[in-house]
C-alpha positions as CSV (number, residue, x, y, z in Angstrom):
1,X,5.3,5.2,3.2
2,X,5.5,1.4,2.8
3,X,8.8,-0.2,1.9
4,X,7.3,-1.7,-1.2
5,X,6.0,1.7,-2.5
6,X,9.3,3.4,-1.9
7,X,11.2,0.5,-3.5
8,X,9.1,0.2,-6.6
9,X,9.2,4.0,-7.1
10,X,12.9,4.2,-6.8
11,X,14.0,0.9,-8.3
12,X,11.4,0.1,-10.9
13,X,13.6,-2.4,-12.8
14,X,14.4,-4.6,-9.8
15,X,11.9,-7.4,-9.9
16,X,12.3,-8.2,-6.2
17,X,10.5,-5.0,-5.4
18,X,7.2,-6.8,-6.2
19,X,7.9,-9.4,-3.5
20,X,8.4,-6.9,-0.6
21,X,5.8,-7.2,2.1
22,X,3.1,-4.7,1.3
23,X,2.4,-3.9,5.0
24,X,6.0,-3.2,5.9
25,X,6.9,0.4,6.7
26,X,10.1,2.3,7.6
27,X,8.7,2.7,11.2
28,X,8.2,-1.0,11.4
29,X,11.7,-1.6,10.0
30,X,13.4,0.4,12.7
31,X,11.3,-1.4,15.4
32,X,12.3,-4.7,13.9
33,X,16.0,-3.6,14.1
34,X,15.6,-2.4,17.7
35,X,13.9,-5.7,18.8
36,X,16.6,-7.7,17.0
37,X,13.9,-9.5,15.0
38,X,14.6,-11.0,11.5
39,X,14.8,-8.1,9.1
40,X,14.6,-10.3,6.0
41,X,11.4,-11.8,7.3
42,X,9.9,-8.3,7.9
43,X,10.9,-7.1,4.5
44,X,9.7,-10.2,2.8
45,X,12.7,-10.6,0.5
46,X,16.0,-12.4,1.3
47,X,18.2,-10.2,-0.7
48,X,21.1,-8.1,0.6
49,X,20.9,-5.4,-2.1
50,X,17.2,-4.8,-1.3
51,X,18.0,-4.7,2.5
52,X,20.9,-2.3,1.9
53,X,18.8,0.1,-0.2
54,X,16.1,0.1,2.4
55,X,18.7,0.7,5.2
56,X,20.1,3.6,3.3
57,X,16.7,5.2,3.0
58,X,16.0,4.5,6.6
59,X,19.2,6.2,7.6
60,X,18.3,9.3,5.6
61,X,14.8,9.4,7.0
62,X,16.0,9.1,10.6
63,X,19.0,11.5,9.9
64,X,21.5,9.0,11.2
65,X,24.6,7.5,9.7
66,X,24.1,4.3,7.7
67,X,26.6,2.6,9.9
68,X,24.3,3.0,12.9
69,X,21.5,1.2,11.1
70,X,23.9,-1.5,9.9
71,X,25.4,-2.0,13.4
72,X,21.9,-2.4,14.8
73,X,21.3,-5.1,12.3
74,X,24.6,-6.9,12.9
75,X,24.1,-6.7,16.7
76,X,27.1,-4.5,17.3
77,X,24.7,-2.1,19.1
């Protein structure tokens, strides 16, 4: 599923959902984190609430704690 499709389905009143890169996926998001690339650039939106919501879903999909995803993003891991 794409990030945009997930986000628009789950947060339909958040206008930033329309700006999410239509090609971005959760698989790509985890790869972006592992490569230490720019997450905001990959998502296509420079908003922390959007990023956090996507990270939460990613942690559920991967069956890992949210903190692990967050720590990958901050560089602690």
